[in-house]
DSSP file (Angstrom, degrees, kcal/mol; ACC not computed):
  #  RESIDUE AA STRUCTURE BP1 BP2  ACC     N-H-->O    O-->H-N    N-H-->O    O-->H-N    TCO  KAPPA ALPHA  PHI   PSI    X-CA   Y-CA   Z-CA
    1    1 A X              0   0    0      0, 0.0     2,-0.4     0, 0.0    51,-0.2   0.000 360.0 360.0 360.0 134.0  125.1   98.9  116.6
    2    2 A X  E     -A   51   0A   0     49,-2.7    49,-3.1     2,-0.0     2,-0.4  -0.986 360.0-158.3-139.2 128.3  123.2  102.2  117.0
    3    3 A X  E     -A   50   0A   0     -2,-0.4     2,-0.3    47,-0.2    47,-0.2  -0.877  13.2-179.8-103.2 135.0  119.5  102.7  117.4
    4    4 A X  E     -A   49   0A   0     45,-2.3    45,-2.9    -2,-0.4     2,-0.4  -0.966  15.0-155.4-131.9 155.5  117.8  106.0  116.5
    5    5 A X  E     +A   48   0A   0     -2,-0.3     2,-0.4    43,-0.2    43,-0.2  -0.995  22.2 167.9-131.2 123.7  114.2  107.1  116.7
    6    6 A X  E     -A   47   0A   0     41,-2.0    41,-3.1    -2,-0.4     2,-0.1  -0.996  33.3-124.2-140.5 140.9  112.9  109.9  114.5
    7    7 A X  E >>  -A   46   0A   0     -2,-0.4     3,-1.3    39,-0.2     4,-0.7  -0.428  41.3-106.3 -70.4 159.9  109.6  111.4  113.5
    8    8 A X  G >4 S+     0   0    0     37,-1.4     3,-1.2     1,-0.3    -1,-0.1   0.905 121.8  54.4 -53.9 -44.8  109.0  111.5  109.7
    9    9 A X  G 34 S+     0   0    0      1,-0.3    -1,-0.3    34,-0.2    35,-0.0   0.682 105.0  55.6 -68.9 -17.5  109.6  115.3  109.6
   10   10 A X  G <4 S+     0   0    0     -3,-1.3    -1,-0.3     2,-0.1    -2,-0.2   0.593  84.6 101.7 -90.0 -12.1  113.0  114.8  111.4
   11   11 A X  S << S-     0   0    0     -3,-1.2     2,-0.1    -4,-0.7     3,-0.0  -0.478  72.5-127.4 -72.9 139.4  114.4  112.4  108.8
   12   12 A X     >  -     0   0    0     -2,-0.2     4,-3.1     1,-0.1     5,-0.2  -0.424  29.0-105.7 -75.7 162.3  116.8  113.7  106.3
   13   13 A X  H  > S+     0   0    0      1,-0.2     4,-2.7     2,-0.2     5,-0.3   0.957 122.3  49.8 -55.6 -52.1  116.0  113.1  102.6
   14   14 A X  H  > S+     0   0    0      1,-0.2     4,-2.4     2,-0.2    -1,-0.2   0.888 111.2  49.3 -55.9 -38.9  118.7  110.5  102.4
   15   15 A X  H  > S+     0   0    0      2,-0.2     4,-2.5     1,-0.2    -1,-0.2   0.944 111.7  48.5 -63.6 -46.8  117.4  108.7  105.5
   16   16 A X  H  X S+     0   0    0     -4,-3.1     4,-2.7     1,-0.2     5,-0.2   0.937 112.6  48.4 -59.0 -47.1  113.9  108.7  104.2
   17   17 A X  H  X S+     0   0    0     -4,-2.7     4,-2.7    -5,-0.2     5,-0.2   0.910 110.1  51.5 -59.3 -43.8  115.0  107.3  100.9
   18   18 A X  H  X S+     0   0    0     -4,-2.4     4,-2.2    -5,-0.3    -1,-0.2   0.921 112.7  45.8 -61.4 -42.7  117.1  104.6  102.4
   19   19 A X  H  X S+     0   0    0     -4,-2.5     4,-2.7     2,-0.2    -2,-0.2   0.931 113.6  48.3 -64.3 -46.5  114.1  103.5  104.6
   20   20 A X  H  X S+     0   0    0     -4,-2.7     4,-2.6     1,-0.2     5,-0.2   0.882 110.7  51.6 -64.6 -38.8  111.6  103.6  101.7
   21   21 A X  H  X S+     0   0    0     -4,-2.7     4,-2.5    -5,-0.2    -1,-0.2   0.941 111.2  47.7 -61.5 -48.1  114.0  101.6   99.5
   22   22 A X  H  X S+     0   0    0     -4,-2.2     4,-2.5    -5,-0.2     5,-0.2   0.927 112.7  48.5 -61.8 -45.8  114.5   98.9  102.2
   23   23 A X  H  X>S+     0   0    0     -4,-2.7     4,-2.8     1,-0.2     5,-0.6   0.936 113.1  46.0 -60.2 -47.6  110.7   98.7  102.8
   24   24 A X  I  X>S+     0   0    0     -4,-2.6     5,-2.4     1,-0.2     4,-1.6   0.915 112.5  52.4 -63.6 -38.5  109.8   98.4   99.1
   25   25 A X  I  <>S+     0   0    0     -4,-2.5     5,-3.1    -5,-0.2    -2,-0.2   0.935 119.2  33.9 -61.0 -45.9  112.6   95.8   98.7
   26   26 A X  I  <>S+     0   0    0     -4,-2.5     5,-1.5     3,-0.2    -2,-0.2   0.965 128.3  31.7 -73.1 -54.4  111.4   93.6  101.5
   27   27 A X  I  <5S+     0   0    0     -4,-2.8     6,-0.3    -5,-0.2    -3,-0.2   0.769 132.4  25.0 -83.3 -26.9  107.6   94.0  101.4
   28   28 A X  I  <XS+     0   0    0     -4,-1.6     5,-1.6    -5,-0.6     4,-0.2   0.854 131.3  29.7-101.8 -52.8  107.0   94.5   97.7
   29   29 A X  I > <S+     0   0    0     -5,-2.4     3,-0.7     3,-0.2    -3,-0.2   0.980 125.8  37.1 -75.5 -59.0  109.9   92.9   95.9
   30   30 A X  I 3 <S+     0   0    0     -5,-3.1    -3,-0.2     1,-0.2    -4,-0.2   0.921 125.3  41.1 -63.7 -44.2  111.1   90.0   98.1
   31   31 A X  T 3 <S-     0   0    0     -5,-1.5    -1,-0.2    -6,-0.2    -2,-0.2   0.478 102.2-133.9 -83.1  -1.4  107.6   89.1   99.2
   32   32 A X  T < 5 +     0   0    0     -3,-0.7     2,-0.5    -4,-0.2    -3,-0.2   0.932  58.8 138.2  50.3  53.0  106.2   89.6   95.7
   33   33 A X      < -     0   0    0     -5,-1.6     2,-0.6    -6,-0.3    -1,-0.2  -0.820  42.6-155.3-134.4  94.4  103.3   91.6   97.0
   34   34 A X        +     0   0    0     -2,-0.5     2,-0.3    -3,-0.1    -6,-0.1  -0.576  40.9 129.5 -72.4 116.4  102.3   94.7   95.0
   35   35 A X  S    S-     0   0    0     -2,-0.6     2,-1.8     0, 0.0     3,-0.2  -0.949  72.1 -77.8-155.3 173.0  100.6   97.1   97.4
   36   36 A X        +     0   0    0     -2,-0.3    -2,-0.1     1,-0.2    -8,-0.0  -0.578  52.6 172.4 -78.2  85.3  100.7  100.8   98.5
   37   37 A X        +     0   0    0     -2,-1.8     2,-0.6     1,-0.1    -1,-0.2   0.899  64.3  56.7 -66.1 -43.4  103.7  100.4  100.8
   38   38 A X  S    S+     0   0    0     -3,-0.2     2,-0.2     3,-0.0    -1,-0.1  -0.813  80.5 164.1 -91.1 124.6  104.2  104.0  101.5
   39   39 A X    >   -     0   0    0     -2,-0.6     3,-1.5     1,-0.0     4,-0.3  -0.677  53.5 -82.4-134.3-175.9  101.0  105.3  103.0
   40   40 A X  G >  S+     0   0    0      1,-0.3     3,-1.7    -2,-0.2     4,-0.4   0.764 116.3  70.0 -63.2 -27.5   99.3  108.2  104.9
   41   41 A X  G >  S+     0   0    0      1,-0.3     3,-0.8     2,-0.2    -1,-0.3   0.759  86.8  67.7 -63.0 -23.2  100.5  106.7  108.2
   42   42 A X  G X  S+     0   0    0     -3,-1.5     3,-1.0     1,-0.2    -1,-0.3   0.746  84.4  73.2 -66.8 -21.7  104.0  107.7  107.3
   43   43 A X  G <  S+     0   0    0     -3,-1.7    -1,-0.2    -4,-0.3   -34,-0.2   0.862 114.3  19.7 -57.5 -36.5  103.0  111.3  107.6
   44   44 A X  G <  S+     0   0    0     -3,-0.8    -1,-0.3    -4,-0.4    20,-0.2  -0.285  98.4 125.4-133.2  47.3  103.0  111.1  111.3
   45   45 A X    <   -     0   0    0     -3,-1.0   -37,-1.4    18,-0.1     2,-0.5  -0.614  54.5-129.4-106.2 164.2  105.1  108.0  112.3
   46   46 A X  E     -AB   7  62A   0     16,-2.2    16,-3.1   -39,-0.2     2,-0.6  -0.946  25.4-148.3-104.0 133.1  108.0  107.3  114.5
   47   47 A X  E     -AB   6  61A   0    -41,-3.1   -41,-2.0    -2,-0.5     2,-0.6  -0.925   4.5-156.6-111.6 123.3  110.7  105.4  112.7
   48   48 A X  E     -AB   5  60A   0     12,-2.8    12,-1.6    -2,-0.6     2,-0.5  -0.873  17.6-173.7 -96.6 116.4  112.9  103.0  114.7
   49   49 A X  E     -AB   4  59A   0    -45,-2.9   -45,-2.3    -2,-0.6     2,-0.6  -0.949  11.0-166.9-121.6 119.1  116.2  102.6  112.8
   50   50 A X  E     -AB   3  58A   0      8,-2.7     7,-3.0    -2,-0.5     8,-1.8  -0.920  12.1-169.7-106.3 120.6  118.9  100.1  113.8
   51   51 A X  E     -AB   2  56A   0    -49,-3.1   -49,-2.7    -2,-0.6     2,-0.5  -0.875  13.0-166.0-112.1 141.7  122.2  100.6  112.2
   52   52 A X  E >  S- B   0  55A   0      3,-2.4     3,-2.3    -2,-0.4    -2,-0.0  -0.997  84.8 -11.8-123.6 126.8  125.3   98.3  112.1
   53   53 A X  T 3  S-     0   0    0     -2,-0.5    -1,-0.1     1,-0.3     3,-0.1   0.867 130.0 -56.9  49.3  40.9  128.5   99.8  110.9
   54   54 A X  T 3  S+     0   0    0      1,-0.2     2,-0.3    -3,-0.0    -1,-0.3   0.393 113.8 116.4  77.0  -2.8  126.5  102.8  109.7
   55   55 A X  E <  S-B   52   0A   0     -3,-2.3    -3,-2.4     1,-0.0     2,-0.4  -0.761  76.8-106.5-100.1 142.6  124.2  100.6  107.4
   56   56 A X  E     +B   51   0A   0     -2,-0.3    -5,-0.2    -5,-0.2     3,-0.1  -0.551  48.3 162.6 -63.3 121.8  120.4  100.3  107.9
   57   57 A X  E     +     0   0A   0     -7,-3.0    22,-2.6     1,-0.4     2,-0.3   0.708  59.8   4.9-113.0 -36.3  120.1   96.7  109.4
   58   58 A X  E     +BC  50  78A   0     -8,-1.8    -8,-2.7    20,-0.3    -1,-0.4  -0.971  62.8 179.2-151.3 158.9  116.6   96.7  110.9
   59   59 A X  E     -BC  49  77A   0     18,-2.2    18,-2.5    -2,-0.3     2,-0.3  -0.994   9.8-177.5-161.3 149.9  113.6   99.0  111.1
   60   60 A X  E     -B   48   0A   0    -12,-1.6   -12,-2.8    -2,-0.3     2,-0.5  -0.965  20.0-136.8-144.9 161.5  110.1   99.4  112.4
   61   61 A X  E     -BC  47  74A   0     13,-2.7    13,-2.3    -2,-0.3     2,-0.4  -0.986  13.2-151.8-122.6 126.7  107.5  102.1  112.2
   62   62 A X  E     +BC  46  73A   0    -16,-3.1   -16,-2.2    -2,-0.5     2,-0.3  -0.846  25.2 164.8 -96.4 132.5  105.4  103.2  115.2
   63   63 A X  E     - C   0  72A   0      9,-2.9     9,-2.8    -2,-0.4     2,-0.2  -0.938  41.7 -93.6-140.3 160.4  101.9  104.6  114.5
   64   64 A X  E     - C   0  71A   0     -2,-0.3     7,-0.2   -20,-0.2     2,-0.1  -0.558  44.0-122.2 -73.3 145.5   98.7  105.4  116.4
   65   65 A X        -     0   0    0      5,-1.3     5,-0.1     2,-0.3     4,-0.1  -0.451  14.0-122.1 -79.6 156.5   96.2  102.6  116.3
   66   66 A X  S    S+     0   0    0     -2,-0.1     2,-0.5     2,-0.1    -1,-0.1   0.664  98.0  77.3 -71.9 -13.8   92.7  103.2  114.9
   67   67 A X  S >  S-     0   0    0     42,-0.1     3,-1.3     1,-0.0    -2,-0.3  -0.844  92.2-115.0-100.8 129.7   91.5  102.0  118.3
   68   68 A X  T 3  S+     0   0    0     -2,-0.5     3,-0.1     1,-0.2    -2,-0.1  -0.269 100.3  30.5 -57.1 143.4   91.7  104.5  121.3
   69   69 A X  T 3  S+     0   0    0      1,-0.2    38,-2.6    -4,-0.1     2,-0.4   0.503 104.9  95.5  86.1   3.9   94.0  103.3  124.0
   70   70 A X  E <   - d   0 107A   0     -3,-1.3    -5,-1.3    36,-0.2     2,-0.3  -0.953  50.3-165.3-131.2 148.3   96.3  101.5  121.7
   71   71 A X  E     -Cd  64 108A   0     36,-2.4    38,-2.7    -2,-0.4     2,-0.3  -0.775  18.2-160.7-114.0 167.0   99.6  102.2  119.8
   72   72 A X  E     -C   63   0A   0     -9,-2.8    -9,-2.9    -2,-0.3     2,-0.3  -0.963  10.7-165.1-144.1 162.7  100.8  100.0  116.9
   73   73 A X  E     +C   62   0A   0     -2,-0.3    38,-0.4    36,-0.3     2,-0.3  -0.979  18.8 146.4-143.9 161.3  103.9   99.3  115.0
   74   74 A X  E     +C   61   0A   0    -13,-2.3   -13,-2.7    -2,-0.3     3,-0.2  -0.882  39.0  85.5-166.8-165.2  104.6   97.5  111.7
   75   75 A X  E     +     0   0A   0     -2,-0.3     2,-0.5     1,-0.2    -1,-0.1   0.847  60.8 178.7  56.3  33.1  106.9   97.4  108.7
   76   76 A X  E     +     0   0A   0    -16,-0.1     2,-0.3    -3,-0.1   -16,-0.2  -0.525  10.6 158.8 -68.9 119.2  109.2   95.2  110.8
   77   77 A X  E     -C   59   0A   0    -18,-2.5   -18,-2.2    -2,-0.5     2,-0.4  -0.990  37.7-157.4-145.0 155.9  112.1   94.3  108.7
   78   78 A X  E     -C   58   0A   0     -2,-0.3   -20,-0.3   -20,-0.2     5,-0.1  -1.000  37.9-115.7-125.3 125.2  115.7   93.1  108.8
   79   79 A X    >   -     0   0    0    -22,-2.6     3,-3.1    -2,-0.4     4,-0.3  -0.380  30.1-112.6 -63.3 137.8  117.7   93.9  105.7
   80   80 A X  G >  S+     0   0    0      1,-0.3     3,-1.6     2,-0.2    -1,-0.1   0.807 114.8  57.7 -44.1 -45.8  118.8   90.6  104.0
   81   81 A X  G 3  S+     0   0    0      1,-0.3    -1,-0.3     3,-0.0    -2,-0.1   0.695 110.8  45.2 -61.3 -17.5  122.5   91.1  104.7
   82   82 A X  G X  S+     0   0    0     -3,-3.1     3,-0.7   -25,-0.2     5,-0.4   0.266  83.3 122.4-112.3  10.6  121.7   91.2  108.5
   83   83 A X  T <   +     0   0    0     -3,-1.6    -4,-0.0    -4,-0.3    -3,-0.0  -0.326  64.3  34.8 -72.0 159.6  119.3   88.3  108.8
   84   84 A X  T 3  S+     0   0    0      1,-0.0    -1,-0.2    -2,-0.0    -4,-0.0   0.679  90.5  98.9  68.9  23.1  120.0   85.5  111.2
   85   85 A X  S <  S-     0   0    0     -3,-0.7    -2,-0.1     0, 0.0    -1,-0.0   0.204  98.0-110.4-119.0  12.6  121.7   87.8  113.7
   86   86 A X  S  > S+     0   0    0      1,-0.1     4,-1.7     3,-0.1    -3,-0.1   0.692  76.9 133.9  69.7  20.3  118.7   88.2  116.1
   87   87 A X  H  >  +     0   0    0     -5,-0.4     4,-2.8     1,-0.2     5,-0.2   0.765  64.6  62.5 -75.2 -22.3  118.2   91.9  115.0
   88   88 A X  H  > S+     0   0    0      2,-0.2     4,-2.3     1,-0.2     5,-0.2   0.929 106.2  45.7 -63.1 -43.3  114.4   91.3  114.6
   89   89 A X  H  > S+     0   0    0      1,-0.2     4,-2.1     2,-0.2    -2,-0.2   0.899 113.0  51.3 -64.4 -39.6  114.3   90.6  118.3
   90   90 A X  H  X S+     0   0    0     -4,-1.7     4,-2.2     2,-0.2    -2,-0.2   0.934 112.3  43.3 -61.9 -48.1  116.4   93.6  119.0
   91   91 A X  H  X S+     0   0    0     -4,-2.8     4,-2.2     1,-0.2    -2,-0.2   0.895 114.7  49.9 -73.5 -38.2  114.4   96.0  117.0
   92   92 A X  H  X S+     0   0    0     -4,-2.3     4,-2.4    -5,-0.2    -1,-0.2   0.892 110.8  49.5 -62.9 -40.3  111.0   94.7  118.3
   93   93 A X  H  X S+     0   0    0     -4,-2.1     4,-2.4    -5,-0.2    -2,-0.2   0.941 112.9  47.2 -64.1 -46.5  112.2   94.9  121.9
   94   94 A X  H  X S+     0   0    0     -4,-2.2     4,-2.2     1,-0.2    -2,-0.2   0.851 110.6  52.8 -60.7 -36.7  113.3   98.4  121.4
   95   95 A X  H  X S+     0   0    0     -4,-2.2     4,-2.5     2,-0.2    -1,-0.2   0.921 109.0  48.5 -65.4 -44.8  110.1   99.3  119.7
   96   96 A X  H  X S+     0   0    0     -4,-2.4     4,-2.5     1,-0.2    -2,-0.2   0.928 112.2  49.9 -63.1 -42.7  108.0   98.0  122.6
   97   97 A X  H  X S+     0   0    0     -4,-2.4     4,-2.1     1,-0.2    -1,-0.2   0.904 109.2  51.7 -61.6 -40.2  110.2   99.9  125.0
   98   98 A X  H  X S+     0   0    0     -4,-2.2     4,-3.1     2,-0.2     5,-0.4   0.910 109.9  48.8 -63.6 -43.9  109.8  103.1  123.0
   99   99 A X  H  X S+     0   0    0     -4,-2.5     4,-2.6     1,-0.2    -2,-0.2   0.952 111.0  49.9 -62.2 -46.5  106.0  102.8  123.0
  100  100 A X  H  < S+     0   0    0     -4,-2.5    -1,-0.2     1,-0.2    -2,-0.2   0.881 117.9  40.9 -59.4 -37.5  105.9  102.2  126.7
  101  101 A X  H  < S+     0   0    0     -4,-2.1     3,-0.5    -5,-0.2    -2,-0.2   0.938 124.3  33.0 -79.5 -48.9  108.2  105.3  127.3
  102  102 A X  H  < S+     0   0    0     -4,-3.1    -3,-0.2     1,-0.2    -2,-0.2   0.713 128.7  33.9 -83.7 -22.6  106.7  107.8  124.8
  103  103 A X  S >< S-     0   0    0     -4,-2.6     3,-1.2    -5,-0.4    -1,-0.2  -0.434  77.9-179.1-131.2  58.9  103.0  106.7  124.9
  104  104 A X  T 3   +     0   0    0     -3,-0.5     3,-0.1     1,-0.2    -3,-0.1  -0.232  66.6  37.0 -61.3 150.7  102.3  105.5  128.5
  105  105 A X  T 3  S+     0   0    0      1,-0.3     2,-0.4    -5,-0.1    -1,-0.2   0.466  94.5 109.5  88.8   1.2   98.8  104.3  129.2
  106  106 A X    <   -     0   0    0     -3,-1.2    -1,-0.3    -7,-0.2   -36,-0.2  -0.889  56.4-147.7-112.6 140.2   98.5  102.6  125.9
  107  107 A X  E     -d   70   0A   0    -38,-2.6   -36,-2.4    -2,-0.4     2,-0.4  -0.456  27.6-114.4 -87.3 174.2   98.4   98.9  125.0
  108  108 A X  E     -dE  71 144A   0     36,-2.6    36,-3.3   -38,-0.2     2,-0.4  -0.946  29.2-179.6-119.6 131.7   99.9   97.7  121.7
  109  109 A X  E     + E   0 143A   0    -38,-2.7     2,-0.3    -2,-0.4   -36,-0.3  -0.998  12.1 169.5-128.3 133.3   98.0   96.1  118.9
  110  110 A X  E     - E   0 142A   0     32,-2.3    32,-2.9    -2,-0.4     2,-0.6  -0.904  34.1-130.6-135.5 162.5   99.7   95.0  115.7
  111  111 A X  E     - E   0 141A   0    -38,-0.4     2,-0.3    -2,-0.3    30,-0.2  -0.975  36.7-178.1-112.0 113.6   98.9   92.9  112.6
  112  112 A X  E     - E   0 140A   0     28,-2.8    28,-2.4    -2,-0.6     2,-0.1  -0.839  35.8 -97.2-116.8 150.1  101.7   90.4  112.1
  113  113 A X  E >   - E   0 139A   0     -2,-0.3     3,-2.5    26,-0.2    26,-0.3  -0.403  38.5-124.5 -60.9 135.7  102.3   87.9  109.4
  114  114 A X  G >  S+     0   0    0     24,-2.3     3,-1.8     1,-0.3     4,-0.2   0.789 106.0  65.6 -60.6 -28.5  101.0   84.5  110.7
  115  115 A X  G 3  S+     0   0    0     23,-0.4    -1,-0.3     1,-0.3     3,-0.3   0.698  98.7  57.1 -66.6 -15.2  104.2   82.7  110.3
  116  116 A X  G <> S+     0   0    0     -3,-2.5     4,-2.5     1,-0.2    -1,-0.3   0.193  70.9 113.7 -98.2  18.6  105.7   85.0  113.0
  117  117 A X  H <> S+     0   0    0     -3,-1.8     4,-2.6     1,-0.2     5,-0.2   0.930  78.9  45.0 -57.6 -49.5  103.1   84.0  115.6
  118  118 A X  H  > S+     0   0    0     -3,-0.3     4,-1.5    -4,-0.2    -1,-0.2   0.872 110.7  55.6 -62.6 -36.4  105.6   82.3  117.9
  119  119 A X  H  4 S+     0   0    0      2,-0.2     4,-0.4     1,-0.2     3,-0.3   0.954 112.7  41.0 -56.7 -53.6  108.0   85.2  117.5
  120  120 A X  H ><>S+     0   0    0     -4,-2.5     5,-1.8     1,-0.2     3,-1.3   0.863 111.2  56.6 -66.3 -36.9  105.4   87.8  118.6
  121  121 A X  H ><5S+     0   0    0     -4,-2.6     3,-1.8     1,-0.3    -1,-0.2   0.810  94.5  67.0 -64.3 -27.8  104.1   85.5  121.4
  122  122 A X  T 3<5S+     0   0    0     -4,-1.5    -1,-0.3    -3,-0.3    -2,-0.2   0.704 100.7  51.2 -67.4 -16.3  107.7   85.4  122.8
  123  123 A X  T < 5S-     0   0    0     -3,-1.3    -1,-0.3    -4,-0.4    -2,-0.2   0.418 130.6 -95.5 -92.6  -1.7  107.3   89.1  123.6
  124  124 A X  T < 5S+     0   0    0     -3,-1.8    21,-0.4     1,-0.3    -3,-0.2   0.441  75.2 146.7 100.7  -0.8  104.0   88.5  125.3
  125  125 A X      < -     0   0    0     -5,-1.8     2,-0.4    19,-0.1    -1,-0.3  -0.455  32.9-153.8 -70.3 144.1  101.6   89.3  122.4
  126  126 A X  E     -F  143   0A   0     17,-2.4    17,-2.5    -2,-0.1     2,-0.2  -0.943  21.3-112.5-117.2 138.8   98.4   87.3  122.3
  127  127 A X  E     +F  142   0A   0     -2,-0.4    15,-0.3    15,-0.2     3,-0.1  -0.514  32.0 177.5 -70.4 138.6   96.5   86.6  119.1
  128  128 A X        +     0   0    0     13,-2.8     2,-0.3    -2,-0.2    14,-0.2   0.087  60.1  40.3-130.9  21.4   93.2   88.3  119.0
  129  129 A X  S    S-     0   0    0     12,-0.5     2,-0.2     3,-0.0     3,-0.1  -0.963  81.1-103.3-153.3 167.5   91.9   87.4  115.6
  130  130 A X        -     0   0    0     -2,-0.3    11,-0.3     1,-0.1     2,-0.2  -0.442  59.0 -76.3 -80.7 167.8   91.8   84.4  113.3
  131  131 A X        +     0   0    0     -2,-0.2     2,-0.3     9,-0.1     9,-0.2  -0.490  59.9 173.9 -65.6 135.0   94.1   84.3  110.3
  132  132 A X  E     -G  139   0A   0      7,-2.6     7,-3.2    -2,-0.2     2,-0.5  -0.954  32.9-105.2-140.2 160.3   93.1   86.6  107.5
  133  133 A X  E     -G  138   0A   0     -2,-0.3     2,-0.5     5,-0.2     5,-0.2  -0.753  28.9-179.5 -89.5 126.0   94.5   87.7  104.2
  134  134 A X  E >  S-G  137   0A   0      3,-2.3     3,-1.6    -2,-0.5    -2,-0.0  -0.970  82.3 -18.2-125.3 114.5   96.0   91.2  103.9
  135  135 A X  T 3  S-     0   0    0     -2,-0.5    -1,-0.1     1,-0.3     3,-0.1   0.863 128.6 -55.7  53.3  40.5   97.3   91.9  100.4
  136  136 A X  T 3  S+     0   0    0      1,-0.2     2,-0.4  -103,-0.0    -1,-0.3   0.438 116.8 110.5  83.1  -0.2   97.3   88.1   99.8
  137  137 A X  E <  S- G   0 134A   0     -3,-1.6    -3,-2.3  -104,-0.0    -1,-0.2  -0.925  74.0-112.6-113.5 130.0   99.6   87.3  102.9
  138  138 A X  E     + G   0 133A   0     -2,-0.4   -24,-2.3    -5,-0.2   -23,-0.4  -0.388  44.8 174.4 -61.4 127.5   98.2   85.5  106.0
  139  139 A X  E     -EG 113 132A   0     -7,-3.2    -7,-2.6   -26,-0.3     2,-0.3  -0.892  20.9-157.1-131.4 163.2   98.1   87.8  109.0
  140  140 A X  E     -E  112   0A   0    -28,-2.4   -28,-2.8    -2,-0.3     2,-0.4  -0.982  22.4-124.3-135.4 142.5   96.9   87.7  112.7
  141  141 A X  E     -E  111   0A   0     -2,-0.3   -13,-2.8   -11,-0.3   -12,-0.5  -0.741  32.6-168.3 -84.5 139.7   96.1   90.6  114.9
  142  142 A X  E     -EF 110 127A   0    -32,-2.9   -32,-2.3    -2,-0.4     2,-0.4  -0.926   8.9-157.8-126.4 150.5   98.0   90.6  118.1
  143  143 A X  E     -EF 109 126A   0    -17,-2.5   -17,-2.4    -2,-0.3     2,-0.5  -0.994   4.4-163.6-131.6 140.1   97.7   92.5  121.4
  144  144 A X  E     -E  108   0A   0    -36,-3.3   -36,-2.6    -2,-0.4     2,-0.8  -0.977  14.6-147.1-119.5 119.4  100.2   93.3  124.1
  145  145 A X        +     0   0    0     -2,-0.5   -38,-0.1   -21,-0.4     3,-0.1  -0.749  31.9 157.8 -85.0 108.5   98.8   94.5  127.4
  146  146 A X  S    S+     0   0    0     -2,-0.8     2,-0.4     1,-0.2    -1,-0.2   0.584  70.6  40.6-105.6 -15.8  101.3   96.9  128.9
  147  147 A X              0   0    0     -3,-0.2    -1,-0.2   -42,-0.1   -40,-0.0  -0.978 360.0 360.0-127.2 146.3   98.7   98.6  131.1
  148  148 A X              0   0    0     -2,-0.4    -1,-0.1    -3,-0.1    -3,-0.0   0.380 360.0 360.0-109.5 360.0   95.9   96.9  133.0
């Protein structure tokens, strides 16, 4: 298992294509949700890439939050062949650690799919919104206080 962190500009073309294919497969095709998956936040994102035997297994994207004092992450995915191996927990833990290290003084705010509420709460996230629909999928906003 190998974790790498790269800015968008540091990704090779094959790496970028691999990530975008995985994101579209999970969020557009598997979830049957047509939306603008690749967006302007990709221009200045940090990409957390977890590989197993050289293959993309799990991924997250770290971005600045629209709220001052917060960072955010999203596009959390585990490739189908690697599910049920706790790699979602692995990549989210690594993402939180990366934010704490690279962006000290910021709390974390995310929008997570509501069915993952207990998963995110297990990392210390607290829900800070009611359930709402984003692209037809129920979501909740969560916050993790890493600085007081």
